[in-house]
Backbone atoms as SQL, in Angstrom:
CREATE TABLE atoms (id INTEGER PRIMARY KEY, chain TEXT, resi INTEGER, resn TEXT, atom TEXT, x REAL, y REAL, z REAL);
INSERT INTO atoms VALUES
  (1, 'A', 1, 'MET', 'N', 9.346, -30.200, -36.882),
  (2, 'A', 1, 'MET', 'CA', 10.728, -30.121, -36.485),
  (3, 'A', 1, 'MET', 'C', 10.778, -30.069, -34.962),
  (4, 'A', 2, 'GLN', 'N', 11.716, -30.768, -34.409),
  (5, 'A', 2, 'GLN', 'CA', 11.925, -30.733, -32.974),
  (6, 'A', 2, 'GLN', 'C', 13.083, -29.802, -32.661),
  (7, 'A', 3, 'LYS', 'N', 13.187, -29.426, -31.419),
  (8, 'A', 3, 'LYS', 'CA', 14.255, -28.534, -30.982),
  (9, 'A', 3, 'LYS', 'C', 15.604, -29.216, -31.190),
  (10, 'A', 4, 'LEU', 'N', 16.563, -28.477, -31.766),
  (11, 'A', 4, 'LEU', 'CA', 17.890, -29.013, -32.046),
  (12, 'A', 4, 'LEU', 'C', 18.891, -28.515, -31.018),
  (13, 'A', 5, 'ASN', 'N', 19.728, -29.396, -30.524),
  (14, 'A', 5, 'ASN', 'CA', 20.788, -28.991, -29.596),
  (15, 'A', 5, 'ASN', 'C', 21.882, -28.266, -30.365),
  (16, 'A', 6, 'GLY', 'N', 22.452, -27.238, -29.759),
  (17, 'A', 6, 'GLY', 'CA', 23.523, -26.480, -30.384),
  (18, 'A', 6, 'GLY', 'C', 23.053, -25.435, -31.378),
  (19, 'A', 7, 'LYS', 'N', 21.763, -25.230, -31.489),
  (20, 'A', 7, 'LYS', 'CA', 21.199, -24.231, -32.404),
  (21, 'A', 7, 'LYS', 'C', 20.321, -23.280, -31.603),
  (22, 'A', 8, 'TYR', 'N', 20.181, -22.052, -32.099),
  (23, 'A', 8, 'TYR', 'CA', 19.259, -21.113, -31.475),
  (24, 'A', 8, 'TYR', 'C', 17.878, -21.430, -32.019),
  (25, 'A', 9, 'CYS', 'N', 17.045, -22.059, -31.187),
  (26, 'A', 9, 'CYS', 'CA', 15.702, -22.463, -31.608),
  (27, 'A', 9, 'CYS', 'C', 14.663, -21.545, -30.977),
  (28, 'A', 10, 'HIS', 'N', 13.629, -21.285, -31.732),
  (29, 'A', 10, 'HIS', 'CA', 12.547, -20.441, -31.239),
  (30, 'A', 10, 'HIS', 'C', 11.225, -21.106, -31.585),
  (31, 'A', 11, 'SER', 'N', 10.361, -21.229, -30.589),
  (32, 'A', 11, 'SER', 'CA', 9.044, -21.809, -30.804),
  (33, 'A', 11, 'SER', 'C', 8.163, -20.788, -31.522),
  (34, 'A', 12, 'ILE', 'N', 7.411, -21.253, -32.517),
  (35, 'A', 12, 'ILE', 'CA', 6.552, -20.343, -33.275),
  (36, 'A', 12, 'ILE', 'C', 5.114, -20.824, -33.254),
  (37, 'A', 13, 'LYS', 'N', 4.224, -19.882, -33.371),
  (38, 'A', 13, 'LYS', 'CA', 2.814, -20.158, -33.568),
  (39, 'A', 13, 'LYS', 'C', 2.362, -19.275, -34.717),
  (40, 'A', 14, 'ALA', 'N', 1.637, -19.841, -35.643),
  (41, 'A', 14, 'ALA', 'CA', 1.191, -19.067, -36.798),
  (42, 'A', 14, 'ALA', 'C', -0.320, -19.179, -36.932),
  (43, 'A', 15, 'LYS', 'N', -0.941, -18.080, -37.286),
  (44, 'A', 15, 'LYS', 'CA', -2.371, -18.077, -37.550),
  (45, 'A', 15, 'LYS', 'C', -2.595, -18.264, -39.041),
  (46, 'A', 16, 'ILE', 'N', -3.553, -19.069, -39.361),
  (47, 'A', 16, 'ILE', 'CA', -3.941, -19.236, -40.755),
  (48, 'A', 16, 'ILE', 'C', -5.074, -18.249, -41.036),
  (49, 'A', 17, 'ARG', 'N', -4.871, -17.416, -42.025),
  (50, 'A', 17, 'ARG', 'CA', -5.899, -16.453, -42.403),
  (51, 'A', 17, 'ARG', 'C', -6.333, -16.748, -43.832),
  (52, 'A', 18, 'TYR', 'N', -7.597, -16.700, -44.051),
  (53, 'A', 18, 'TYR', 'CA', -8.114, -16.958, -45.388),
  (54, 'A', 18, 'TYR', 'C', -9.402, -16.176, -45.585),
  (55, 'A', 19, 'ILE', 'N', -9.738, -15.997, -46.838),
  (56, 'A', 19, 'ILE', 'CA', -10.956, -15.277, -47.205),
  (57, 'A', 19, 'ILE', 'C', -11.725, -16.154, -48.192),
  (58, 'A', 20, 'VAL', 'N', -13.019, -16.258, -47.991),
  (59, 'A', 20, 'VAL', 'CA', -13.880, -16.958, -48.943),
  (60, 'A', 20, 'VAL', 'C', -14.718, -15.876, -49.622),
  (61, 'A', 21, 'PRO', 'N', -14.276, -15.434, -50.808),
  (62, 'A', 21, 'PRO', 'CA', -14.956, -14.312, -51.450),
  (63, 'A', 21, 'PRO', 'C', -16.361, -14.648, -51.946),
  (64, 'A', 22, 'LEU', 'N', -17.179, -13.599, -51.974),
  (65, 'A', 22, 'LEU', 'CA', -18.489, -13.680, -52.604),
  (66, 'A', 22, 'LEU', 'C', -18.312, -13.417, -54.094),
  (67, 'A', 23, 'VAL', 'N', -18.985, -14.205, -54.911),
  (68, 'A', 23, 'VAL', 'CA', -18.960, -13.987, -56.360),
  (69, 'A', 23, 'VAL', 'C', -20.397, -13.952, -56.867),
  (70, 'A', 24, 'GLU', 'N', -20.581, -13.251, -57.966),
  (71, 'A', 24, 'GLU', 'CA', -21.924, -13.175, -58.550),
  (72, 'A', 24, 'GLU', 'C', -22.099, -14.309, -59.546),
  (73, 'A', 25, 'GLN', 'N', -23.204, -15.024, -59.390),
  (74, 'A', 25, 'GLN', 'CA', -23.528, -16.108, -60.320),
  (75, 'A', 25, 'GLN', 'C', -25.013, -16.032, -60.644),
  (76, 'A', 26, 'LEU', 'N', -25.304, -15.707, -61.873),
  (77, 'A', 26, 'LEU', 'CA', -26.684, -15.611, -62.357),
  (78, 'A', 26, 'LEU', 'C', -27.540, -14.673, -61.502),
  (79, 'A', 27, 'GLY', 'N', -26.972, -13.533, -61.137),
  (80, 'A', 27, 'GLY', 'CA', -27.701, -12.531, -60.377),
  (81, 'A', 27, 'GLY', 'C', -27.724, -12.755, -58.875),
  (82, 'A', 28, 'ASN', 'N', -27.166, -13.848, -58.408),
  (83, 'A', 28, 'ASN', 'CA', -27.091, -14.127, -56.965),
  (84, 'A', 28, 'ASN', 'C', -25.642, -14.084, -56.511),
  (85, 'A', 29, 'TYR', 'N', -25.439, -13.788, -55.244),
  (86, 'A', 29, 'TYR', 'CA', -24.101, -13.788, -54.670),
  (87, 'A', 29, 'TYR', 'C', -23.933, -15.031, -53.815),
  (88, 'A', 30, 'VAL', 'N', -22.873, -15.783, -54.117),
  (89, 'A', 30, 'VAL', 'CA', -22.589, -17.021, -53.383),
  (90, 'A', 30, 'VAL', 'C', -21.099, -17.059, -53.039),
  (91, 'A', 31, 'ARG', 'N', -20.762, -17.845, -52.040),
  (92, 'A', 31, 'ARG', 'CA', -19.353, -18.043, -51.693),
  (93, 'A', 31, 'ARG', 'C', -18.705, -18.915, -52.763),
  (94, 'A', 32, 'ILE', 'N', -17.455, -18.595, -53.084),
  (95, 'A', 32, 'ILE', 'CA', -16.786, -19.288, -54.177),
  (96, 'A', 32, 'ILE', 'C', -16.612, -20.781, -53.903),
  (97, 'A', 33, 'ASN', 'N', -16.472, -21.145, -52.632),
  (98, 'A', 33, 'ASN', 'CA', -16.300, -22.560, -52.319),
  (99, 'A', 33, 'ASN', 'C', -17.586, -23.363, -52.518),
  (100, 'A', 34, 'GLU', 'N', -18.706, -22.679, -52.694),
  (101, 'A', 34, 'GLU', 'CA', -19.973, -23.364, -52.963),
  (102, 'A', 34, 'GLU', 'C', -20.148, -23.700, -54.448),
  (103, 'A', 35, 'ILE', 'N', -19.380, -23.042, -55.310),
  (104, 'A', 35, 'ILE', 'CA', -19.536, -23.287, -56.747),
  (105, 'A', 35, 'ILE', 'C', -18.263, -23.812, -57.407),
  (106, 'A', 36, 'SER', 'N', -17.153, -23.822, -56.679),
  (107, 'A', 36, 'SER', 'CA', -15.894, -24.288, -57.254),
  (108, 'A', 36, 'SER', 'C', -15.269, -25.350, -56.348),
  (109, 'A', 37, 'GLU', 'N', -15.120, -26.539, -56.882),
  (110, 'A', 37, 'GLU', 'CA', -14.490, -27.631, -56.119),
  (111, 'A', 37, 'GLU', 'C', -13.014, -27.334, -55.864),
  (112, 'A', 38, 'ILE', 'N', -12.354, -26.688, -56.819),
  (113, 'A', 38, 'ILE', 'CA', -10.941, -26.333, -56.642),
  (114, 'A', 38, 'ILE', 'C', -10.781, -25.353, -55.483),
  (115, 'A', 39, 'ALA', 'N', -11.628, -24.322, -55.433),
  (116, 'A', 39, 'ALA', 'CA', -11.570, -23.350, -54.338),
  (117, 'A', 39, 'ALA', 'C', -11.852, -24.032, -53.012),
  (118, 'A', 40, 'LYS', 'N', -12.827, -24.921, -52.985),
  (119, 'A', 40, 'LYS', 'CA', -13.177, -25.646, -51.761),
  (120, 'A', 40, 'LYS', 'C', -11.992, -26.474, -51.274),
  (121, 'A', 41, 'GLN', 'N', -11.325, -27.166, -52.175),
  (122, 'A', 41, 'GLN', 'CA', -10.158, -27.978, -51.811),
  (123, 'A', 41, 'GLN', 'C', -9.008, -27.109, -51.321),
  (124, 'A', 42, 'ASP', 'N', -8.781, -25.974, -51.980),
  (125, 'A', 42, 'ASP', 'CA', -7.702, -25.069, -51.565),
  (126, 'A', 42, 'ASP', 'C', -7.953, -24.514, -50.166),
  (127, 'A', 43, 'ILE', 'N', -9.191, -24.166, -49.851),
  (128, 'A', 43, 'ILE', 'CA', -9.528, -23.651, -48.524),
  (129, 'A', 43, 'ILE', 'C', -9.335, -24.735, -47.474),
  (130, 'A', 44, 'GLU', 'N', -9.779, -25.946, -47.760),
  (131, 'A', 44, 'GLU', 'CA', -9.592, -27.063, -46.825),
  (132, 'A', 44, 'GLU', 'C', -8.111, -27.336, -46.600),
  (133, 'A', 45, 'LYS', 'N', -7.330, -27.280, -47.667),
  (134, 'A', 45, 'LYS', 'CA', -5.882, -27.498, -47.559),
  (135, 'A', 45, 'LYS', 'C', -5.249, -26.435, -46.654),
  (136, 'A', 46, 'ALA', 'N', -5.653, -25.185, -46.816),
  (137, 'A', 46, 'ALA', 'CA', -5.120, -24.098, -45.987),
  (138, 'A', 46, 'ALA', 'C', -5.505, -24.277, -44.521),
  (139, 'A', 47, 'LEU', 'N', -6.742, -24.693, -44.271),
  (140, 'A', 47, 'LEU', 'CA', -7.210, -24.873, -42.896),
  (141, 'A', 47, 'LEU', 'C', -6.529, -26.048, -42.197),
  (142, 'A', 48, 'ASN', 'N', -6.116, -27.047, -42.957),
  (143, 'A', 48, 'ASN', 'CA', -5.486, -28.226, -42.376),
  (144, 'A', 48, 'ASN', 'C', -3.965, -28.138, -42.322),
  (145, 'A', 49, 'TYR', 'N', -3.391, -27.042, -42.825),
  (146, 'A', 49, 'TYR', 'CA', -1.941, -26.867, -42.845),
  (147, 'A', 49, 'TYR', 'C', -1.419, -26.681, -41.426),
  (148, 'A', 50, 'GLU', 'N', -0.356, -27.391, -41.090),
  (149, 'A', 50, 'GLU', 'CA', 0.260, -27.254, -39.779),
  (150, 'A', 50, 'GLU', 'C', 1.682, -26.736, -39.945),
  (151, 'A', 51, 'THR', 'N', 1.995, -25.679, -39.215),
  (152, 'A', 51, 'THR', 'CA', 3.352, -25.141, -39.264),
  (153, 'A', 51, 'THR', 'C', 4.248, -25.966, -38.358),
  (154, 'A', 52, 'LYS', 'N', 5.534, -25.873, -38.608),
  (155, 'A', 52, 'LYS', 'CA', 6.488, -26.551, -37.739),
  (156, 'A', 52, 'LYS', 'C', 6.542, -25.812, -36.416),
  (157, 'A', 53, 'LYS', 'N', 6.816, -26.543, -35.336),
  (158, 'A', 53, 'LYS', 'CA', 6.810, -25.933, -34.018),
  (159, 'A', 53, 'LYS', 'C', 8.020, -25.024, -33.793),
  (160, 'A', 54, 'TYR', 'N', 9.169, -25.379, -34.329),
  (161, 'A', 54, 'TYR', 'CA', 10.388, -24.608, -34.089),
  (162, 'A', 54, 'TYR', 'C', 11.018, -24.153, -35.397),
  (163, 'A', 55, 'VAL', 'N', 11.651, -22.999, -35.331),
  (164, 'A', 55, 'VAL', 'CA', 12.572, -22.554, -36.371),
  (165, 'A', 55, 'VAL', 'C', 13.914, -22.380, -35.695),
  (166, 'A', 56, 'TYR', 'N', 15.004, -22.464, -36.442),
  (167, 'A', 56, 'TYR', 'CA', 16.293, -22.264, -35.813),
  (168, 'A', 56, 'TYR', 'C', 17.202, -21.429, -36.696),
  (169, 'A', 57, 'LEU', 'N', 18.137, -20.788, -36.042),
  (170, 'A', 57, 'LEU', 'CA', 19.169, -20.010, -36.708),
  (171, 'A', 57, 'LEU', 'C', 20.507, -20.625, -36.351),
  (172, 'A', 58, 'ASP', 'N', 21.363, -20.766, -37.344),
  (173, 'A', 58, 'ASP', 'CA', 22.680, -21.355, -37.136),
  (174, 'A', 58, 'ASP', 'C', 23.709, -20.245, -37.302),
  (175, 'A', 59, 'PHE', 'N', 24.187, -19.724, -36.188),
  (176, 'A', 59, 'PHE', 'CA', 25.154, -18.625, -36.217),
  (177, 'A', 59, 'PHE', 'C', 26.579, -19.143, -36.289),
  (178, 'A', 60, 'ASN', 'N', 27.359, -18.632, -37.217),
  (179, 'A', 60, 'ASN', 'CA', 28.780, -18.930, -37.290),
  (180, 'A', 60, 'ASN', 'C', 29.535, -17.612, -37.146),
  (181, 'A', 61, 'PHE', 'N', 30.026, -17.345, -35.947),
  (182, 'A', 61, 'PHE', 'CA', 30.770, -16.093, -35.714),
  (183, 'A', 61, 'PHE', 'C', 32.249, -16.359, -35.742);
């Protein structure tokens, strides 16, 4: 989203936080993204997510 004229716009920056848990598999502990393709894809999707640069509020007083 680009800055809109006539609206109260605020630039935002967001941090992406994620956890790759350890799981037990056959007596060994491994990261879940090493044994699950779905988990691996979800983590990649989260890391590649881009937030919009601006948010705006439309005040009607």
